[in-house]
DSSP file (Angstrom, degrees, kcal/mol; ACC not computed):
  #  RESIDUE AA STRUCTURE BP1 BP2  ACC     N-H-->O    O-->H-N    N-H-->O    O-->H-N    TCO  KAPPA ALPHA  PHI   PSI    X-CA   Y-CA   Z-CA
    1    1 A M              0   0    0      0, 0.0    46,-0.2     0, 0.0     2,-0.2   0.000 360.0 360.0 360.0 137.3    0.8   15.6  -13.0
    2    2 A N        -     0   0    0     44,-3.2     2,-0.4    43,-0.1    81,-0.2  -0.520 360.0-119.3 -87.6 154.6   -0.9   12.3  -12.3
    3    3 A N  E     -a   83   0A   0     79,-3.3    81,-3.2    -2,-0.2     2,-0.4  -0.800  25.9-147.4 -91.6 132.7   -4.3   11.9  -10.8
    4    4 A L  E     -a   84   0A   0     -2,-0.4     2,-0.4    79,-0.2    81,-0.2  -0.860  14.5-175.4-104.2 135.8   -4.4    9.9   -7.5
    5    5 A Y  E     -a   85   0A   0     79,-2.5    81,-3.1    -2,-0.4     2,-0.5  -0.985  10.4-156.1-130.6 121.0   -7.4    7.7   -6.6
    6    6 A L  E     -a   86   0A   0     -2,-0.4    81,-0.2    79,-0.2    79,-0.1  -0.854  18.4-134.1 -96.3 125.2   -7.6    6.0   -3.2
    7    7 A S     >  -     0   0    0     79,-2.7     4,-2.3    -2,-0.5     5,-0.2  -0.294  25.8-108.9 -68.1 160.4   -9.7    2.9   -3.1
    8    8 A P  H  > S+     0   0    0      0, 0.0     4,-2.4     0, 0.0     5,-0.2   0.874 122.5  54.5 -57.3 -35.6  -12.2    2.5   -0.2
    9    9 A E  H  > S+     0   0    0      2,-0.2     4,-2.7     1,-0.2    80,-0.2   0.911 107.3  48.6 -65.2 -42.1  -10.0   -0.2    1.1
   10   10 A A  H  > S+     0   0    0     76,-0.3     4,-2.3    77,-0.3    -1,-0.2   0.895 111.3  50.5 -64.9 -39.4   -6.9    2.1    1.1
   11   11 A Q  H  X S+     0   0    0     -4,-2.3     4,-2.0     2,-0.2    -2,-0.2   0.919 112.1  47.4 -63.1 -42.7   -9.0    4.8    2.9
   12   12 A D  H  X S+     0   0    0     -4,-2.4     4,-2.9     2,-0.2     5,-0.2   0.904 108.7  55.4 -63.4 -41.0  -10.0    2.2    5.5
   13   13 A D  H  X S+     0   0    0     -4,-2.7     4,-2.6     1,-0.2    -2,-0.2   0.932 108.5  47.4 -57.2 -46.7   -6.4    1.0    5.8
   14   14 A L  H  X S+     0   0    0     -4,-2.3     4,-2.3     1,-0.2    -1,-0.2   0.902 112.9  48.6 -63.0 -41.2   -5.3    4.5    6.7
   15   15 A S  H  X S+     0   0    0     -4,-2.0     4,-2.6     1,-0.2    -1,-0.2   0.908 112.8  48.0 -64.0 -41.6   -8.1    5.0    9.2
   16   16 A E  H  X S+     0   0    0     -4,-2.9     4,-2.7     2,-0.2    -2,-0.2   0.881 110.2  51.6 -68.4 -38.4   -7.3    1.6   10.8
   17   17 A I  H  X S+     0   0    0     -4,-2.6     4,-2.3    -5,-0.2     5,-0.3   0.946 112.9  45.8 -60.7 -48.1   -3.6    2.4   11.0
   18   18 A K  H  X S+     0   0    0     -4,-2.3     4,-2.5     1,-0.2     5,-0.3   0.924 114.9  46.8 -62.3 -45.3   -4.3    5.7   12.7
   19   19 A A  H  X>S+     0   0    0     -4,-2.6     4,-3.1     2,-0.2     5,-0.8   0.907 111.4  51.4 -65.1 -42.0   -6.8    4.2   15.1
   20   20 A Y  I  X>S+     0   0    0     -4,-2.7     5,-2.0     3,-0.2     4,-0.7   0.941 115.4  40.4 -61.3 -48.6   -4.5    1.3   16.0
   21   21 A I  I  <5S+     0   0    0     -4,-2.3     6,-1.9    -5,-0.2    -2,-0.2   0.918 121.4  42.9 -68.5 -42.3   -1.5    3.5   16.8
   22   22 A A  I  <5S+     0   0    0     -4,-2.5    -2,-0.2    -5,-0.3    -3,-0.2   0.919 130.0  21.5 -70.2 -44.1   -3.6    6.2   18.6
   23   23 A E  I  <5S+     0   0    0     -4,-3.1    -3,-0.2    -5,-0.3    -2,-0.1   0.931 129.6  36.2 -94.9 -54.1   -5.9    3.9   20.6
   24   24 A D  I  <<S+     0   0    0     -5,-0.8    -3,-0.2    -4,-0.7    -4,-0.1   0.913 130.6  32.7 -70.6 -41.9   -4.3    0.5   20.9
   25   25 A L  S   <S-     0   0    0     -5,-2.0    -1,-0.2    -6,-0.2    -3,-0.1   0.495 103.3-134.1 -91.1  -3.8   -0.7    1.8   21.3
   26   26 A E        +     0   0    0     -6,-0.3    -4,-0.2     1,-0.1    -3,-0.2   0.892  67.1 120.5  53.5  47.9   -2.0    4.9   23.0
   27   27 A N     >  +     0   0    0     -6,-1.9     4,-2.0     1,-0.1     3,-0.2  -0.594  28.6 169.0-140.4  76.3    0.1    7.3   21.0
   28   28 A P  H  > S+     0   0    0      0, 0.0     4,-2.3     0, 0.0     5,-0.2   0.833  80.1  55.7 -59.3 -34.2   -2.0    9.8   19.1
   29   29 A Q  H  > S+     0   0    0      1,-0.2     4,-2.3     2,-0.2     5,-0.2   0.922 109.0  46.1 -66.2 -42.8    1.0   11.9   18.1
   30   30 A A  H  > S+     0   0    0     -3,-0.2     4,-2.8     2,-0.2    -1,-0.2   0.862 110.0  56.0 -66.3 -34.9    2.7    8.9   16.5
   31   31 A A  H  X S+     0   0    0     -4,-2.0     4,-2.4     2,-0.2     5,-0.2   0.944 110.3  43.6 -61.1 -48.6   -0.6    8.0   14.7
   32   32 A L  H  X S+     0   0    0     -4,-2.3     4,-2.3     1,-0.2    -2,-0.2   0.914 114.8  49.8 -63.4 -43.5   -0.8   11.4   13.1
   33   33 A S  H  X S+     0   0    0     -4,-2.3     4,-2.3     2,-0.2    -2,-0.2   0.904 111.4  48.9 -62.3 -43.0    2.8   11.4   12.2
   34   34 A T  H  X S+     0   0    0     -4,-2.8     4,-2.3     2,-0.2    -2,-0.2   0.938 113.7  44.5 -64.4 -48.3    2.6    7.9   10.6
   35   35 A V  H  X S+     0   0    0     -4,-2.4     4,-2.5     1,-0.2    -1,-0.2   0.875 112.6  52.8 -66.7 -36.6   -0.4    8.7    8.5
   36   36 A T  H  X S+     0   0    0     -4,-2.3     4,-2.3    -5,-0.2    -1,-0.2   0.919 109.8  48.6 -62.6 -43.4    1.0   12.1    7.5
   37   37 A K  H  X S+     0   0    0     -4,-2.3     4,-2.1     2,-0.2    -2,-0.2   0.915 112.1  48.4 -63.3 -43.5    4.2   10.3    6.3
   38   38 A I  H  X S+     0   0    0     -4,-2.3     4,-2.5     1,-0.2    -2,-0.2   0.924 111.2  51.0 -61.9 -44.2    2.3    7.7    4.4
   39   39 A T  H  X S+     0   0    0     -4,-2.5     4,-2.3     1,-0.2    -2,-0.2   0.891 109.0  50.7 -62.0 -41.1    0.2   10.5    2.8
   40   40 A K  H  X S+     0   0    0     -4,-2.3     4,-1.1     2,-0.2    -1,-0.2   0.896 109.8  50.9 -63.5 -39.5    3.3   12.4    1.7
   41   41 A T  H >< S+     0   0    0     -4,-2.1     3,-0.6     1,-0.2     4,-0.5   0.923 109.9  49.9 -63.1 -43.8    4.7    9.3    0.2
   42   42 A I  H >< S+     0   0    0     -4,-2.5     3,-1.7     1,-0.2     4,-0.3   0.905 105.4  57.4 -60.8 -41.8    1.5    8.7   -1.7
   43   43 A R  H >< S+     0   0    0     -4,-2.3     3,-1.8     1,-0.3     4,-0.5   0.772  91.3  70.7 -63.4 -25.4    1.5   12.3   -3.0
   44   44 A M  G XX S+     0   0    0     -4,-1.1     4,-2.2    -3,-0.6     3,-1.0   0.794  86.4  68.7 -59.3 -26.0    5.0   11.7   -4.5
   45   45 A L  G <4 S+     0   0    0     -3,-1.7    -1,-0.3    -4,-0.5    -2,-0.2   0.694  82.6  72.2 -68.9 -18.0    3.1    9.5   -7.1
   46   46 A Q  G <4 S+     0   0    0     -3,-1.8   -44,-3.2    -4,-0.3    -1,-0.2   0.878 114.5  23.6 -62.2 -36.1    1.5   12.6   -8.5
   47   47 A E  T <4 S+     0   0    0     -3,-1.0     2,-0.3    -4,-0.5    -2,-0.2   0.758 136.4  30.6 -98.4 -30.8    4.9   13.6  -10.0
   48   48 A H    ><  +     0   0    0     -4,-2.2     3,-1.7     1,-0.1     4,-0.2  -0.647  60.8 168.5-134.8  75.3    6.6   10.2  -10.2
   49   49 A A  G >  S+     0   0    0     -2,-0.3     3,-0.5     1,-0.3    -1,-0.1   0.782  79.1  50.7 -62.6 -29.3    4.1    7.4  -10.8
   50   50 A L  G 3  S+     0   0    0      1,-0.2    -1,-0.3    -5,-0.0    -5,-0.1   0.226  76.3 104.4 -96.5  16.1    6.7    4.8  -11.6
   51   51 A I  G <   +     0   0    0     -3,-1.7    -1,-0.2    -7,-0.1    -2,-0.1   0.792  65.2  84.3 -66.4 -27.1    8.9    5.5   -8.5
   52   52 A G  S <  S-     0   0    0     -3,-0.5    16,-0.2    -4,-0.2    24,-0.0  -0.262  86.4-106.8 -75.8 163.9    7.6    2.3   -6.9
   53   53 A V  E     -B   67   0A   0     14,-2.2    14,-2.1     1,-0.1     2,-0.1  -0.701  35.8-107.1 -89.1 137.7    9.0   -1.2   -7.4
   54   54 A P  E >   -B   66   0A   0      0, 0.0     3,-2.0     0, 0.0     4,-0.3  -0.440  23.0-131.7 -61.2 136.9    7.0   -3.7   -9.4
   55   55 A L  G >> S+     0   0    0     10,-2.5     3,-1.8     1,-0.3     4,-1.5   0.827 105.1  68.6 -59.5 -31.4    5.5   -6.3   -7.1
   56   56 A S  G 34 S+     0   0    0      9,-0.4    -1,-0.3     7,-0.3    10,-0.1   0.651  85.8  70.5 -64.1 -13.7    6.8   -9.0   -9.4
   57   57 A A  G <4 S+     0   0    0     -3,-2.0    -1,-0.3     1,-0.2    -2,-0.2   0.731 113.8  24.0 -74.4 -21.6   10.3   -8.0   -8.3
   58   58 A I  T <4 S+     0   0    0     -3,-1.8     2,-0.3    -4,-0.3    -2,-0.2   0.506 126.2  41.9-120.0  -9.0    9.8   -9.5   -4.9
   59   59 A A  S  < S-     0   0    0     -4,-1.5     2,-2.2     2,-0.2    -1,-0.2  -0.992  79.4-117.4-141.5 147.3    7.0  -12.1   -5.5
   60   60 A D  S    S+     0   0    0     -2,-0.3     2,-0.4    -3,-0.1    -4,-0.1  -0.468  72.0 121.8 -83.6  69.2    6.3  -14.6   -8.2
   61   61 A V        -     0   0    0     -2,-2.2     2,-1.0    -6,-0.1    -2,-0.2  -0.983  63.6-131.5-132.1 143.5    3.1  -13.0   -9.3
   62   62 A N        +     0   0    0     -2,-0.4     2,-0.3    -7,-0.0    -2,-0.1  -0.821  58.0 131.6 -93.5 101.9    2.0  -11.7  -12.6
   63   63 A S        -     0   0    0     -2,-1.0    -7,-0.3     2,-0.1    -2,-0.1  -0.986  63.1-135.6-152.3 153.8    0.5   -8.3  -11.6
   64   64 A D        +     0   0    0     -2,-0.3    15,-0.5    -9,-0.1     2,-0.1   0.299  67.2 125.0 -94.6   9.1    0.6   -4.7  -12.6
   65   65 A Y        -     0   0    0     13,-0.1   -10,-2.5   -11,-0.1    -9,-0.4  -0.394  38.4-173.1 -65.9 143.8    0.9   -3.7   -8.9
   66   66 A R  E     -BC  54  77A   0     11,-2.9    11,-2.6   -12,-0.3     2,-0.3  -0.854   8.5-153.1-123.7 165.1    3.8   -1.5   -7.8
   67   67 A Y  E     -BC  53  76A   0    -14,-2.1   -14,-2.2    -2,-0.3     2,-0.3  -0.993  11.6-161.0-144.3 153.2    4.6   -0.7   -4.2
   68   68 A L  E     - C   0  75A   0      7,-1.8     7,-3.1    -2,-0.3     2,-0.5  -0.939  20.2-131.9-124.1 149.6    6.3    2.0   -2.1
   69   69 A I  E     + C   0  74A   0     -2,-0.3     2,-0.4     5,-0.2     5,-0.2  -0.876  21.6 178.1-102.3 135.0    7.6    1.7    1.4
   70   70 A S  E >   - C   0  73A   0      3,-2.9     3,-1.9    -2,-0.5     2,-0.3  -0.855  65.4 -59.2-134.7  99.3    6.7    4.3    4.0
   71   71 A G  T 3  S-     0   0    0     -2,-0.4    -1,-0.0     1,-0.3   -37,-0.0  -0.510 121.3 -15.6  63.8-122.7    8.2    3.4    7.3
   72   72 A S  T 3  S+     0   0    0     -2,-0.3    20,-3.4    -3,-0.1     2,-0.3   0.287 123.5  89.6 -93.0   9.0    6.7    0.0    8.3
   73   73 A Y  E <   -CD  70  91A   0     -3,-1.9    -3,-2.9    18,-0.3     2,-0.5  -0.798  62.3-146.2-115.8 150.4    4.0    0.2    5.7
   74   74 A M  E     -CD  69  90A   0     16,-3.4    16,-2.6    -2,-0.3     2,-0.6  -0.953   9.0-152.6-114.9 130.4    3.7   -0.8    2.1
   75   75 A I  E     -CD  68  89A   0     -7,-3.1    -7,-1.8    -2,-0.5     2,-0.5  -0.909  11.8-159.9-103.9 116.8    1.6    1.2   -0.4
   76   76 A F  E     +CD  67  88A   0     12,-2.8    11,-2.2    -2,-0.6    12,-1.5  -0.851  23.3 155.7-102.2 129.2    0.2   -1.0   -3.2
   77   77 A Y  E     -CD  66  86A   0    -11,-2.6   -11,-2.9    -2,-0.5     2,-0.3  -0.946  31.6-140.9-148.7 165.2   -0.8    0.8   -6.4
   78   78 A R  E     - D   0  85A   0      7,-2.0     7,-3.0    -2,-0.3     2,-0.5  -0.953  14.1-143.8-128.9 149.3   -1.4    0.5  -10.1
   79   79 A V  E     + D   0  84A   0    -15,-0.5     2,-0.4    -2,-0.3     5,-0.2  -0.961  18.0 174.0-117.8 129.2   -0.7    3.0  -12.9
   80   80 A T  E >   - D   0  83A   0      3,-2.9     3,-2.3    -2,-0.5     2,-0.3  -0.895  66.7 -60.0-132.2 102.6   -2.9    3.4  -16.0
   81   81 A G  T 3  S-     0   0    0     -2,-0.4   -79,-0.0     1,-0.3    -1,-0.0  -0.460 121.1 -14.9  62.0-121.4   -1.8    6.3  -18.1
   82   82 A K  T 3  S+     0   0    0     -2,-0.3   -79,-3.3    -3,-0.1     2,-0.5   0.296 119.9  96.0 -95.1   7.5   -2.0    9.5  -15.9
   83   83 A D  E <   -aD   3  80A   0     -3,-2.3    -3,-2.9   -81,-0.2     2,-0.5  -0.863  54.0-166.0-105.4 132.0   -4.1    7.7  -13.3
   84   84 A V  E     -aD   4  79A   0    -81,-3.2   -79,-2.5    -2,-0.5     2,-0.7  -0.972   6.4-159.5-117.7 120.3   -2.6    6.2  -10.2
   85   85 A F  E     -aD   5  78A   0     -7,-3.0    -7,-2.0    -2,-0.5     2,-0.8  -0.884   4.2-155.5-105.4 111.3   -4.9    3.9   -8.2
   86   86 A I  E     +aD   6  77A   0    -81,-3.1   -79,-2.7    -2,-0.7   -76,-0.3  -0.772  19.7 172.5 -85.4 112.1   -3.9    3.3   -4.6
   87   87 A D  E     +     0   0A   0    -11,-2.2     2,-0.3    -2,-0.8   -77,-0.3   0.875  55.8   0.3 -93.0 -41.5   -5.4    0.0   -3.7
   88   88 A R  E     - D   0  76A   0    -12,-1.5   -12,-2.8   -79,-0.1     2,-0.4  -0.991  43.0-157.2-148.6 153.9   -4.0   -0.9   -0.3
   89   89 A V  E     + D   0  75A   0     -2,-0.3     2,-0.3   -14,-0.2   -14,-0.2  -0.942  34.7 174.8-130.0 108.5   -1.8    0.4    2.5
   90   90 A L  E     - D   0  74A   0    -16,-2.6   -16,-3.4    -2,-0.4     2,-0.2  -0.874  39.4-102.4-125.0 147.7   -0.6   -2.5    4.6
   91   91 A Y  E >   - D   0  73A   0     -2,-0.3     3,-2.1   -18,-0.2   -18,-0.3  -0.472  40.0-123.3 -61.8 133.7    1.7   -3.2    7.5
   92   92 A G  T 3  S+     0   0    0    -20,-3.4     4,-0.2     1,-0.3    -1,-0.1   0.674 106.4  55.0 -60.4 -21.6    4.9   -4.7    5.9
   93   93 A R  T 3  S+     0   0    0    -21,-0.3    -1,-0.3     2,-0.1     2,-0.1   0.461  86.5 101.7 -93.3  -0.7    4.8   -7.8    8.0
   94   94 A R  S <  S-     0   0    0     -3,-2.1     2,-2.2     1,-0.1     3,-0.2  -0.368  92.7 -98.8 -75.3 162.8    1.2   -8.8    7.0
   95   95 A D     >  +     0   0    0      1,-0.2     4,-2.0     2,-0.1     3,-0.3  -0.539  52.8 171.6 -80.6  75.8    0.6  -11.4    4.5
   96   96 A Y  H  >  +     0   0    0     -2,-2.2     4,-2.9     1,-0.2     5,-0.2   0.802  68.7  58.8 -65.0 -30.9    0.1   -8.9    1.7
   97   97 A L  H  > S+     0   0    0      2,-0.2     4,-2.9     1,-0.2     5,-0.4   0.934 109.1  44.5 -63.4 -44.0    0.0  -11.4   -1.1
   98   98 A R  H  > S+     0   0    0     -3,-0.3     4,-2.1     3,-0.2    -2,-0.2   0.894 115.0  49.2 -66.1 -38.7   -3.0  -13.2    0.4
   99   99 A I  H  < S+     0   0    0     -4,-2.0    -2,-0.2     2,-0.2    -1,-0.2   0.920 118.1  39.4 -66.5 -42.8   -4.6   -9.8    1.2
  100  100 A L  H  < S+     0   0    0     -4,-2.9    -2,-0.2    -5,-0.2    -1,-0.2   0.888 134.8  17.4 -73.6 -39.7   -4.1   -8.6   -2.4
  101  101 A F  H >< S-     0   0    0     -4,-2.9     3,-1.4    -5,-0.2    -3,-0.2   0.547  81.9-164.6-116.8 -10.1   -4.8  -11.8   -4.3
  102  102 A G  T >X S-     0   0    0     -4,-2.1     4,-1.3    -5,-0.4     3,-0.6  -0.354  73.8  -1.1  62.1-133.1   -6.7  -14.1   -1.9
  103  103 A D  H 3> S+     0   0    0      1,-0.2     4,-2.3     2,-0.2    -1,-0.3   0.763 127.0  66.5 -64.5 -27.6   -6.8  -17.7   -3.1
  104  104 A I  H <> S+     0   0    0     -3,-1.4     4,-2.3     1,-0.2    -1,-0.2   0.931 102.5  47.2 -60.5 -44.4   -4.9  -17.0   -6.3
  105  105 A A  H <> S+     0   0    0     -3,-0.6     4,-2.9    -8,-0.3     5,-0.2   0.891 109.0  54.5 -64.9 -38.9   -1.8  -16.1   -4.2
  106  106 A E  H  X S+     0   0    0     -4,-1.3     4,-2.3     1,-0.2    -1,-0.2   0.927 109.7  47.3 -60.3 -44.6   -2.2  -19.3   -2.1
  107  107 A D  H  X S+     0   0    0     -4,-2.3     4,-0.9     1,-0.2    -2,-0.2   0.921 115.1  45.0 -62.8 -45.0   -2.3  -21.5   -5.3
  108  108 A E  H  < S+     0   0    0     -4,-2.3     4,-0.5     1,-0.2     3,-0.4   0.886 113.2  50.4 -68.0 -38.6    0.8  -19.7   -6.8
  109  109 A I  H >< S+     0   0    0     -4,-2.9     3,-1.3     1,-0.2    -1,-0.2   0.900 106.8  54.3 -66.7 -40.0    2.7  -19.8   -3.5
  110  110 A S  H 3< S+     0   0    0     -4,-2.3    -1,-0.2     1,-0.3    -2,-0.2   0.738 103.8  57.3 -67.7 -20.4    2.1  -23.5   -3.0
  111  111 A Q  T 3<        0   0    0     -4,-0.9    -1,-0.3    -3,-0.4    -2,-0.2   0.600 360.0 360.0 -83.5 -11.4    3.5  -24.2   -6.5
  112  112 A L    <         0   0    0     -3,-1.3    -1,-0.2    -4,-0.5    -2,-0.1   0.485 360.0 360.0 -73.5 360.0    6.8  -22.6   -5.6
């Protein structure tokens, strides 16, 4: 069994997702359901750390990030031995490369 570690950013992402759906969209039940589904997807990594797709399969970046899809959200994580580090949980339509890599992604994207 793998060890799961949620970064402070990933924890904030989950809180923000829940708050946005519950408060802005005024649907607390959907907020709870969405975060529960994301959490269940993350827990799958305890048994199957490599189940996610390498980020390099969809973007021209040299990275050890992998990702899983949970509904409309993307879970970005890294695997080191038996440790799985959940770095971010982002809405799939956000500019996740810029969020994950900042200016590095901008430079690489502009070269494409």
